[in-house]
N, C-alpha and C positions, 0 to 999 in steps of 0.2 A: 504494500500500500504506500502511496506517496503522501508526503506531508507538506503543507504550505502554511507558513506563518506570515501574516501580512500586517504591517504597521503596529507591531506589538509594543505596548508601553506598560511599564509597571514601576511604581514608585513606592518607597518606604519613607514617608516623611519627605525630607529634602533630597534623599538619595534616589537617583534614577537607576534602578536595577536593569531595566530595559528601556531603550530610547529609540523608538520608531524602528524596531527590528523587523526585517522581512527576509525570509529564506525559504527556498524550495529544496526538499529532500526527496530525491528520486526513489521510486519503488525498487525494493531489493538492494538498495545501497547500504554501505556501512559508512556513516558520516560522523566525524568527530567534531565536537564543540570544544575548541582549544582556547585557553586564555588564562591569565593570572587570577588569583583570588580576587573576588569582587568584580569580575568582568561581566557577569550576567549569564554565564553558561549554564549553571544549575537552575537559575530562575527560568531560563528559556526551556530547559528540559521539563521542569515542573509545570510550566504553562502548557506544553504539549501534552503532558500526562493528565492535566486537569486538576492537579494538586494545588496550583496557585491560579487564581482567577485574574486575568489581565484587567488593567484599568481601561484600556481600549485596545482595539486590534482584533484580528480574526485568526483562529486556528482551524485548518481544514485537514481531514484525513481522507484520502482518496476522493477529494472533491466535495466531501460532506462537511458542512460547518459544524464543528463540535465545540465551539467556544463556550457554550452554556451547558454542555453535557458533563455528567459526572465521570470520574475515572473509570467506573465500572461499565459505563456506556461506550467507552472508547476502544475496548478490546486491546488493552495495552499490557505488556509484561514489563515488570520492573526488576532491576537488580541494583542494590546500593552497596556502598563501601562496607558498611556494617550490616550484614544481612541477618535479619531476625528469624532464624530457623526455629522450628518447634523442637525444643531440647528433648522432650519426652517421646518424640517420634523418630523412627529410623529413617535412614536416607530414602528408602523406598516409600515410606509413608509420607515424608515431607514432599516428595515429588508428586505423589498422588493426591495431595490435599485439595488442590484447586479443582481437580476433576470430581472428587467425592462431593464437595459442597455444591457442584453443579449437577449432582445426581446422575452422572454418566453411568451406563451399564458396566457391571463388574468386568466382563470380558474385554470391553473397550479400554477400561482403565489399565488392566493388566498388560494388554498389548502395547499401549502408549508408553507406560512406565518402563517396560522391558526395552522398548526401542530407545528411549531417552537415556536409560542407564548405559546402554551400549555406546551411544553417541558420545556421552561425556566421560566414558571410561570408568564408571563406578559400579559395574555389575558385581564385582567381587566384594564391594563394600556396602551393598544395599541393606544389610542387616545391622550395620553400625549406627550409632547415634552421633549427632553433630560433634559432640565433645571428643569423639574418638577419631575425628578426621583432622587432617592438616588444613591450614588456611586455604591453600589452593583447591583442595578437595571440597571444602565447604562452598567456595565460590562456584565450582562446577556444579554442585548440587543446586545452588541458587539459580543458576542459569537453566538447568533442566526443569526446575519447578516453574520458572517463569514461562518456559516454552511449552509446558504440558498442556496449557489451555488454548494452544494455537492462536497466540495474539496476532493482531494485525501489525503491531509495531513493538519492538523490543527497545527499552530505554535503560541505559547503563550509566549510573552516576558514580564515577570514580570507583569501579568495582574492584580494582586491584590495588588501590591506594594504600591499604594497611598491610600489604604483603612485602616481603623482602625482594631485593632486586632480581635475584635468579628466578624466584617463583613468578614474579611479574613477567619476566621475559618468556618463560615457558607458557604462561597463560595467554600472552599476546598471540603467540603462534597458534595455540589451541583455539582461541576465539576466532581468528581469521579462518581457520579450517572449518570450525563449526558454522560460521556464517555462510561459507560457500556451500555447505551441505544443506542447511535449512532454508537459506535464502529469504529470511524475514528482514524487512526494513528495520535497520538498527541505528540508533543514535547513541553515541558514546561521549560522555563528558569526561575530560581529562585536562590536567595541567602539565602532563608529561609529553614533551615534544616528540621524543623517540617513540612513545606508544602511539601517538597520532600518525606519525610517518609510517610506522610499521604495519598497522592494521587497516588504515582507512582507504576507501575509494575517493572520498572527498573530505576536506577539512574546512571548517569555518572558524576563523580567528576572531575572537571577541576581545574588546577593550573598552572599559568604562561604559558598559551597557549598549555598545554599538558593535556591529559586525564590520571589521576592517576589510576582510577579503574572504571569498569562498572559492575553492577550486581543488583540483587534483593535487596531491602532495608534491609532485615534481614541479608543477606550475608555481605553487606558492614558494617553494624553496628557491627555484631558479629565477622566478619573475615576480617577486613580492611587489605589492602596490606601494608600500612605503617602508620607512625605516623600522617602525614598530613590528611589522610582520616579519621583516628580514631578521631582526634581532631576536624575536621571540621564537621563530621557527628555525632554531639552529644557532650555533655560535657565530659571532661576527667580530672582526677587528677593524681598526682604522689604520690605513697605511697611505701616507701622502694625501690625506684628506678623502680617500676613497673607502667606502664600506666594502670589506673583503671577508670571505669565508676563510677561516684559518687553514683549511686544507688546500686553499688556492694561493698560498704564499710559498714561493720557492726560496730556499736558503742556499748560500754557497760561501766558500771562504774567499773568493775573489769576485769582483763585479762581473767578470766574463762568465762565471758559472751560473749566473741568474739572468743573463740576457734573454730576450724574447726567443722562444722556441716554437715548434709546431703546435704545442698545446695552448699557445697564448691567444687571447681575444683582444688584448690591449697591452700597452706599455705604460705603466704608471710611474716608471722611473725606478732606479735602483736606490735603495736606502741602506746606509750604513747604520748598524745597530749593535748594542752590547747585549750579550746573553745574560739575563738576570737569573733564570732558573730553568732546569731541564727536568721534566717529569716523564718517566716511562710508564705508559698505561697499557700494558699487555702488548698488543700488536702495533700500537702507535706511540708516538712521543710528542708531548706538548712542550713547546719552547716559548718561554716568556721573555720578551725582548723590549728594549727601549731605544728609540731612534736617537742617533748621536746628535743631530742638529736641532731637533725640536723637543726632545725629551718625551715624546709621545710613546706611551706603552702599548704594545700589541702582542698578540699570541699567534704563533704558527703551529700547525699540526703536520708532522711528517711521519713517514713510516719508520719502523724500527730498523729496516734495512738502510734507509738514508742516514739515520742517526749513527748506525754502526760505521758507515762510511765517513761521515763528517766528524764523529766523536766530539760533539759540542760540549763545552764545559762552561759553567758560570764564570763571568768575568771576561770572556773572550769577545772579540769583535767579529761580526759576521755581516754578510750582505743579504738583503731581502728584496723581493719584487713580487707584486701580485700578477698572477697569470690570468685572472678572471675576476669580475665583480658581478654581483647580482644586478639584474636589469630592473631598477625601480620603475614601475609603470606610471605612477602618479606623482613622483617627486622630481 
């Protein structure tokens, strides 16, 4: 089912949580609402769900105006960061709960729950209680429970926010695979840029109650509308006055080593800089630098192979040049 939000406004006293927000979410897509705290992303999700009533504006699901409809009338599944599972029910009973209160036939419930247990990989844990599951397993149970009633739309509000980094990474991959299998229109609220880039078909970047830009992850990363989108959707540095991605900065021990090459889309000029700090981060290395003439600090991201070849050390002088800059559409 497609979702359309038109001219949405929501205020809490003097604070504008949503300021004339409009967005179209295509049927079957996985769209992330990405932004910092207070940007309006959760308020927008709750307005789609019917949990928050807009001051003005319209919410449509598959062309039907649901602005005045209750959450129950919208056929929406929810998963939140802190999911309130029934502690006294097993995994199987939790997933079946929504079907039972809708008085579905027993054989239909069994078939549906068996199918979902298999999809989310919890068949062997179906007799366990929530307290006997890991955090990742509880969130998979929560997604299965939300999907059990065949919702038109699945809304996820920071579902992995309370989990550690490795579990979040695993669940991101799992969520994308699950979405491709069930193909339900999904809206994910997150403040995690990597999460949005990893799982989304489309990303809407919000800031101060307004939508800054909507598009495919690659479009927003490579062609941001403005500095806010560029800096929020990935790391950026300033080099010779240009906004640059750290991985698009070439380093060398001589100016000739960083001269324009076949990978270059521009020549911002060679900058002499001092190495302030070198941090090895697994397969990559972050180099913190300071421009010799301006004192401007910036960061370059190079491969471990390049670092092994350069053997950069704090206190040394180095030369840097940007090979590419994001194409700001509106700035």
